[in-house]
MDAnalysis code that builds the backbone (N, CA, C; Angstrom):
import MDAnalysis as mda
import numpy as np

u = mda.Universe.empty(288, n_residues=96, atom_resindex=np.repeat(np.arange(96), 3), trajectory=True)
u.add_TopologyAttr("name", ["N", "CA", "C"] * 96)
u.add_TopologyAttr("resid", np.arange(1, 97))
u.add_TopologyAttr("resname", ["MET", "THR", "VAL", "ILE", "LYS", "SER", "ILE", "ASP", "ILE", "ILE", "SER", "TRP", "ALA", "LYS", "ILE", "HIS", "ALA", "LEU", "PHE", "GLY", "ILE", "VAL", "PHE", "GLY", "LEU", "ILE", "TYR", "GLY", "ILE", "VAL", "ILE", "ALA", "ILE", "MET", "GLY", "ALA", "ALA", "ILE", "GLY", "ALA", "LYS", "TYR", "ALA", "MET", "PRO", "GLY", "VAL", "THR", "ALA", "PHE", "GLY", "LEU", "LEU", "SER", "ILE", "ILE", "ILE", "PHE", "PRO", "ILE", "ILE", "PHE", "GLY", "ILE", "LEU", "SER", "PHE", "ILE", "ILE", "GLY", "ALA", "ILE", "MET", "ALA", "TYR", "LEU", "TYR", "ASN", "ILE", "PHE", "ALA", "GLY", "SER", "VAL", "GLY", "GLY", "ILE", "GLU", "ILE", "GLU", "LEU", "VAL", "GLU", "LYS", "LYS", "ALA"])
u.atoms.positions = np.array([
    [0.374, -0.875, 0.634],
    [0.044, -0.310, -0.055],
    [1.194, 1.234, 0.666],
    [0.507, 2.335, -0.939],
    [1.499, 3.445, -0.753],
    [-0.005, 4.522, -0.517],
    [0.593, 5.574, 0.667],
    [-0.145, 6.424, 2.239],
    [0.242, 7.691, 1.032],
    [-1.070, 8.274, 0.729],
    [-0.815, 9.795, 0.267],
    [-0.627, 10.545, 1.708],
    [0.597, 11.384, 1.321],
    [0.564, 11.519, 3.225],
    [0.501, 13.440, 2.591],
    [0.636, 14.223, 1.332],
    [-0.058, 15.749, 1.562],
    [0.033, 15.265, -0.248],
    [-0.999, 17.167, -0.367],
    [-1.331, 16.996, -1.635],
    [-0.973, 18.837, -1.989],
    [-0.385, 18.368, -3.047],
    [0.527, 20.236, -3.315],
    [-0.932, 21.323, -4.048],
    [-1.306, 22.726, -3.010],
    [-2.539, 22.531, -3.143],
    [-3.102, 23.353, -4.584],
    [-2.075, 23.868, -5.538],
    [-2.665, 24.593, -5.762],
    [-2.315, 23.606, -7.161],
    [-2.113, 22.519, -7.329],
    [-2.638, 21.456, -8.253],
    [-3.945, 20.806, -8.385],
    [-3.995, 20.747, -7.060],
    [-5.310, 20.073, -6.213],
    [-6.296, 21.185, -6.590],
    [-6.541, 22.452, -6.781],
    [-7.617, 23.098, -6.879],
    [-7.032, 23.586, -7.774],
    [-6.365, 23.773, -9.655],
    [-6.778, 23.865, -10.541],
    [-7.850, 22.624, -11.346],
    [-7.337, 20.869, -10.932],
    [-8.636, 20.155, -10.788],
    [-9.321, 20.077, -10.415],
    [-9.588, 21.045, -9.119],
    [-11.737, 21.360, -8.414],
    [-12.348, 22.104, -9.326],
    [-11.516, 23.089, -9.523],
    [-11.734, 24.047, -10.964],
    [-12.266, 23.798, -12.120],
    [-11.388, 23.148, -12.005],
    [-11.557, 22.015, -14.418],
    [-13.235, 21.430, -13.705],
    [-12.929, 20.513, -12.966],
    [-14.761, 20.476, -12.644],
    [-15.496, 21.101, -11.746],
    [-15.712, 22.180, -11.616],
    [-16.374, 23.346, -11.429],
    [-16.965, 23.670, -12.588],
    [-15.752, 24.167, -13.414],
    [-15.698, 24.808, -15.356],
    [-17.033, 24.040, -14.868],
    [-16.798, 21.942, -15.297],
    [-17.533, 20.878, -16.539],
    [-18.672, 21.231, -15.788],
    [-19.100, 21.613, -14.556],
    [-20.428, 21.551, -13.579],
    [-21.455, 22.606, -14.329],
    [-20.421, 23.894, -14.287],
    [-20.677, 24.675, -14.667],
    [-22.028, 25.466, -15.060],
    [-21.298, 24.668, -16.944],
    [-21.389, 24.972, -17.898],
    [-22.896, 23.569, -18.009],
    [-22.619, 22.133, -17.699],
    [-24.117, 21.720, -17.375],
    [-25.030, 22.101, -16.984],
    [-25.287, 22.945, -15.658],
    [-25.893, 23.894, -15.141],
    [-26.690, 24.877, -15.952],
    [-25.073, 25.266, -17.185],
    [-25.743, 26.792, -17.516],
    [-26.518, 26.579, -18.962],
    [-26.206, 25.422, -19.038],
    [-27.108, 24.520, -20.540],
    [-29.103, 24.325, -19.678],
    [-28.489, 24.074, -19.442],
    [-29.474, 23.443, -18.146],
    [-31.108, 24.368, -17.736],
    [-30.075, 26.026, -17.857],
    [-31.025, 26.471, -16.671],
    [-31.545, 28.526, -18.814],
    [-29.986, 27.404, -19.218],
    [-30.548, 28.143, -20.797],
    [-31.364, 27.936, -21.505],
    [-31.551, 25.932, -21.573],
    [-33.173, 25.634, -21.834],
    [-34.616, 25.761, -21.189],
    [-34.183, 26.255, -20.041],
    [-35.323, 26.331, -19.273],
    [-35.703, 28.156, -19.171],
    [-34.458, 28.892, -19.542],
    [-34.997, 30.189, -19.279],
    [-35.715, 30.380, -21.016],
    [-35.070, 30.287, -21.877],
    [-35.810, 30.255, -23.521],
    [-37.144, 29.665, -23.454],
    [-37.368, 28.545, -22.200],
    [-38.953, 28.155, -23.215],
    [-39.662, 28.898, -22.055],
    [-39.381, 29.583, -20.564],
    [-40.448, 30.008, -20.340],
    [-40.292, 31.393, -21.108],
    [-38.862, 31.672, -21.263],
    [-38.458, 33.403, -22.042],
    [-40.353, 33.355, -23.164],
    [-40.393, 32.227, -23.929],
    [-41.024, 32.468, -25.146],
    [-42.036, 32.096, -24.305],
    [-42.343, 31.658, -23.135],
    [-43.677, 30.540, -23.482],
    [-44.818, 32.171, -22.639],
    [-44.509, 32.976, -22.229],
    [-44.032, 33.822, -21.292],
    [-44.581, 35.138, -22.083],
    [-43.294, 36.026, -22.952],
    [-42.173, 36.849, -23.564],
    [-42.125, 37.478, -22.551],
    [-41.070, 36.451, -22.257],
    [-41.064, 37.519, -20.998],
    [-38.852, 37.596, -21.750],
    [-38.613, 38.591, -22.256],
    [-37.444, 38.914, -23.055],
    [-35.840, 38.363, -22.341],
    [-36.191, 39.465, -20.880],
    [-35.237, 38.967, -19.462],
    [-34.782, 37.368, -18.668],
    [-35.927, 36.900, -19.636],
    [-35.775, 35.416, -19.302],
    [-34.705, 35.062, -19.711],
    [-34.944, 34.999, -20.918],
    [-34.235, 34.507, -21.905],
    [-33.341, 34.548, -22.322],
    [-32.205, 36.543, -22.128],
    [-32.146, 36.840, -22.274],
    [-30.537, 35.977, -20.265],
    [-31.549, 36.328, -19.497],
    [-30.706, 35.322, -18.202],
    [-30.216, 33.868, -18.505],
    [-31.568, 32.941, -19.624],
    [-30.717, 32.549, -19.887],
    [-29.389, 31.333, -20.090],
    [-29.289, 32.213, -21.251],
    [-27.707, 32.889, -22.355],
    [-27.061, 32.874, -21.800],
    [-27.029, 33.810, -21.325],
    [-25.934, 34.642, -20.687],
    [-25.535, 33.451, -19.424],
    [-26.381, 32.431, -19.042],
    [-25.895, 31.427, -18.204],
    [-25.073, 30.297, -17.746],
    [-24.511, 30.521, -19.037],
    [-23.678, 30.016, -20.120],
    [-22.676, 30.283, -20.312],
    [-22.548, 31.200, -19.684],
    [-20.702, 32.614, -19.579],
    [-20.537, 32.283, -17.576],
    [-21.401, 33.157, -17.179],
    [-22.004, 33.490, -16.447],
    [-20.831, 32.286, -15.091],
    [-22.117, 31.087, -15.118],
    [-22.150, 29.960, -13.916],
    [-20.573, 28.903, -14.914],
    [-20.247, 29.503, -15.445],
    [-18.494, 27.872, -15.404],
    [-17.485, 29.020, -14.892],
    [-17.628, 30.128, -15.740],
    [-17.045, 31.524, -14.107],
    [-16.668, 31.149, -12.443],
    [-18.632, 31.448, -12.443],
    [-18.341, 31.177, -10.664],
    [-17.434, 29.680, -10.007],
    [-18.843, 29.056, -11.133],
    [-18.071, 27.433, -10.726],
    [-17.144, 27.472, -10.595],
    [-16.115, 27.296, -11.604],
    [-14.662, 27.711, -11.448],
    [-14.134, 28.568, -10.321],
    [-14.380, 29.344, -10.997],
    [-14.101, 30.480, -8.870],
    [-13.051, 30.177, -7.784],
    [-14.847, 29.952, -7.609],
    [-15.579, 28.484, -6.159],
    [-14.429, 27.478, -5.868],
    [-15.091, 26.892, -7.250],
    [-14.806, 25.510, -7.028],
    [-12.775, 24.774, -6.629],
    [-12.125, 26.964, -7.484],
    [-11.177, 26.675, -7.711],
    [-10.547, 26.732, -4.892],
    [-11.226, 27.422, -4.814],
    [-11.204, 28.660, -4.085],
    [-11.486, 27.210, -2.445],
    [-12.166, 26.250, -3.224],
    [-13.121, 25.572, -2.156],
    [-11.300, 24.302, -2.690],
    [-11.200, 23.866, -3.401],
    [-10.456, 22.897, -3.687],
    [-9.131, 22.951, -2.999],
    [-8.561, 24.379, -2.652],
    [-7.514, 25.649, -1.832],
    [-7.515, 24.492, -0.541],
    [-8.731, 24.703, -0.293],
    [-8.901, 25.530, 1.018],
    [-8.594, 22.885, 1.751],
    [-8.919, 22.793, 0.699],
    [-9.870, 21.112, 0.888],
    [-8.260, 20.844, 0.916],
    [-7.474, 20.824, -0.256],
    [-6.218, 20.267, 0.201],
    [-5.157, 20.306, 1.199],
    [-5.362, 21.815, 1.782],
    [-4.758, 22.507, 2.930],
    [-5.056, 21.342, 4.209],
    [-6.975, 21.675, 3.943],
    [-7.091, 20.570, 5.578],
    [-6.668, 19.282, 5.187],
    [-6.555, 18.505, 4.357],
    [-6.662, 17.089, 3.870],
    [-5.048, 17.079, 4.747],
    [-3.779, 17.932, 4.055],
    [-2.463, 18.302, 4.252],
    [-2.221, 18.656, 5.572],
    [-3.262, 19.016, 6.455],
    [-3.186, 18.887, 8.394],
    [-3.954, 17.675, 8.144],
    [-4.290, 16.894, 8.414],
    [-5.449, 15.543, 8.440],
    [-5.109, 14.807, 8.425],
    [-4.049, 14.242, 7.315],
    [-3.238, 13.337, 7.355],
    [-2.082, 13.287, 7.474],
    [-1.849, 14.501, 8.539],
    [0.242, 14.909, 9.442],
    [-0.401, 14.175, 10.311],
    [-2.254, 14.674, 11.204],
    [-2.334, 14.031, 12.761],
    [-3.299, 12.405, 12.470],
    [-3.699, 11.654, 11.344],
    [-4.226, 10.696, 11.178],
    [-3.925, 9.872, 10.411],
    [-2.731, 10.595, 9.380],
    [-2.333, 9.147, 8.428],
    [-3.759, 9.256, 7.293],
    [-2.553, 9.440, 5.800],
    [-3.176, 9.391, 4.798],
    [-4.321, 8.713, 4.383],
    [-4.943, 9.289, 2.432],
    [-5.226, 7.982, 2.197],
    [-4.297, 6.689, 1.839],
    [-4.189, 6.010, 2.011],
    [-4.082, 4.535, 1.513],
    [-4.533, 3.760, -0.148],
    [-3.649, 3.660, -1.080],
    [-3.638, 3.311, -2.337],
    [-3.154, 2.038, -2.326],
    [-3.387, 1.331, -3.841],
    [-2.594, 0.231, -3.974],
    [-1.740, 0.445, -5.639],
    [-1.260, 0.110, -5.564],
    [-1.113, 0.781, -7.501],
    [0.700, -0.039, -7.467],
    [-0.536, -1.286, -8.371],
    [0.182, -2.024, -9.918],
    [0.759, -1.520, -11.112],
    [1.996, -2.030, -11.142],
    [2.355, -1.267, -12.564],
    [2.447, -2.662, -13.267],
    [1.937, -2.025, -14.592],
    [1.401, -2.012, -16.152],
    [2.488, -3.318, -16.436],
    [2.089, -4.359, -16.598],
    [3.181, -5.551, -17.786],
    [2.700, -4.751, -19.315],
    [4.129, -4.892, -20.312],
    [3.951, -4.253, -21.610],
    [3.906, -5.923, -21.746],
])
């Protein structure tokens, strides 16, 4: 067994931010579809515009917040792993 005793904070935060961007894009697309449907049905162009802007806004907000949260999580992991122990993983070497 190999133990992960610490995580580089910035590298983990960048990966976490990428996940946030992907999920933000998914949520943005869903909100855009709902906004377009509601805006068309009830003649509310503001809702349609917000729905379309959500495709841009949500990934940015989710990415920034995920970066910050990822950095906090990595920092806390490093503290907890030092006192409790790290995550144990089993690595297998691939045979060519």
